[in-house]
C-alpha positions as CSV (number, residue, x, y, z in Angstrom):
1,M,18.6,2.0,15.6
2,K,15.9,-0.1,14.3
3,K,13.8,3.1,13.1
4,Q,16.4,4.6,11.5
5,R,16.9,1.4,9.3
6,I,13.2,1.3,8.6
7,R,13.4,5.1,7.8
8,K,16.4,4.7,5.3
9,R,14.7,1.5,3.6
10,L,11.4,3.5,3.2
11,S,13.4,6.5,1.7
12,E,15.3,4.1,-0.7
13,L,11.8,2.5,-2.0
14,F,10.2,5.6,-2.3
15,K,13.4,7.3,-4.6
16,K,13.4,4.3,-6.5
17,S,9.6,4.5,-7.4
18,S,9.8,8.4,-8.0
19,R,12.9,8.1,-10.5
20,L,11.2,5.4,-12.3
21,S,7.7,7.2,-12.6
22,S,9.5,10.4,-13.6
23,Q,11.5,8.9,-16.4
24,K,8.6,7.2,-17.8
25,A,5.8,9.7,-17.5
26,T,5.3,12.8,-19.1
27,E,1.5,13.5,-18.2
28,T,0.2,14.2,-15.1
29,V,-1.6,11.8,-12.6
30,A,-4.9,13.7,-13.6
31,D,-4.5,12.8,-17.1
32,V,-4.0,9.0,-16.7
33,P,-7.2,7.0,-16.8
34,V,-8.3,4.9,-13.8
35,T,-8.3,1.4,-15.1
36,E,-10.1,0.1,-12.0
37,P,-13.0,1.4,-10.1
38,F,-12.3,-0.4,-6.8
39,E,-9.2,-0.4,-4.3
40,R,-6.8,-3.5,-4.2
41,C,-5.6,-4.8,-1.1
42,V,-2.0,-3.9,-0.2
43,L,-1.1,-7.4,1.2
44,C,-2.7,-10.1,-1.0
45,G,-3.6,-7.9,-4.1
46,A,-7.4,-8.9,-4.0
47,L,-10.2,-6.2,-5.5
48,T,-11.9,-4.7,-2.4
49,S,-15.5,-3.1,-2.3
50,V,-13.7,0.3,-1.8
51,P,-13.8,2.9,-4.7
52,V,-10.6,4.5,-5.7
53,G,-11.8,8.0,-5.1
54,T,-13.0,7.7,-1.5
55,H,-11.3,9.7,1.2
56,V,-9.3,7.6,3.8
57,D,-11.4,8.8,6.7
58,F,-14.6,7.1,5.1
59,R,-12.7,3.8,4.0
60,E,-13.2,0.6,5.9
61,D,-10.6,-1.7,6.5
62,Y,-8.0,1.2,5.6
63,E,-4.4,0.8,7.9
64,I,-2.9,4.0,8.2
65,G,0.8,4.0,7.0
66,C,0.1,0.6,5.2
67,G,-2.9,1.3,2.7
68,Q,-6.2,-0.6,1.9
69,L,-6.8,-4.0,3.1
70,C,-9.4,-6.5,1.9
71,A,-11.9,-7.7,4.5
72,E,-9.9,-11.0,5.0
73,C,-6.6,-9.4,5.4
74,A,-8.3,-7.0,7.8
75,R,-9.8,-9.9,9.9
76,K,-6.6,-11.7,9.8
77,Q,-4.5,-8.6,10.9
78,W,-7.3,-7.8,13.7
79,E,-7.1,-11.5,15.1
80,A,-3.1,-11.2,15.1
81,S,-3.4,-8.0,16.8
82,Q,-5.9,-9.6,19.4
83,Q,-2.9,-12.0,20.1
84,A,0.0,-9.5,20.2
85,D,1.2,-11.0,16.8
86,A,0.5,-8.0,14.1
87,L,2.4,-7.3,11.2
88,S,6.2,-6.7,11.5
89,V,8.0,-4.0,10.3
90,T,9.4,-6.2,7.7
91,E,6.0,-7.6,6.3
92,I,4.7,-4.0,6.1
93,L,8.0,-3.3,3.9
94,Q,7.3,-6.2,1.9
95,A,3.8,-5.2,1.2
96,V,5.0,-1.6,0.1
97,E,7.5,-3.2,-2.2
98,R,4.9,-5.4,-3.5
99,S,2.6,-2.7,-4.0
100,I,5.1,-0.3,-5.8
101,K,6.1,-3.5,-8.0
102,E,2.5,-4.0,-9.2
103,S,1.9,-0.2,-9.9
104,K,5.1,-0.4,-12.4
105,K,3.0,-2.9,-14.5
């Protein structure tokens, strides 16, 4: 039941995102210049030391299903996981929503 709600919410978020981007953009992603050379943390928005084009297999502090984390958020996440208090599904969804909002700016 909980997984179905999560999937539905994620589906809604990505549908909204794709509708907005398809309405605005007439060019391909390859045509849009990268404005920042480094990734941003999906949780706090801080600039990381990971270059934008780096494949996820070679990134430090990359969380599968969440995205790139800064060293501080990765450390907090690791500490929380050691205490069995990792990010909740709600916190992950909030991070995804923040990321989508920031990408629209």
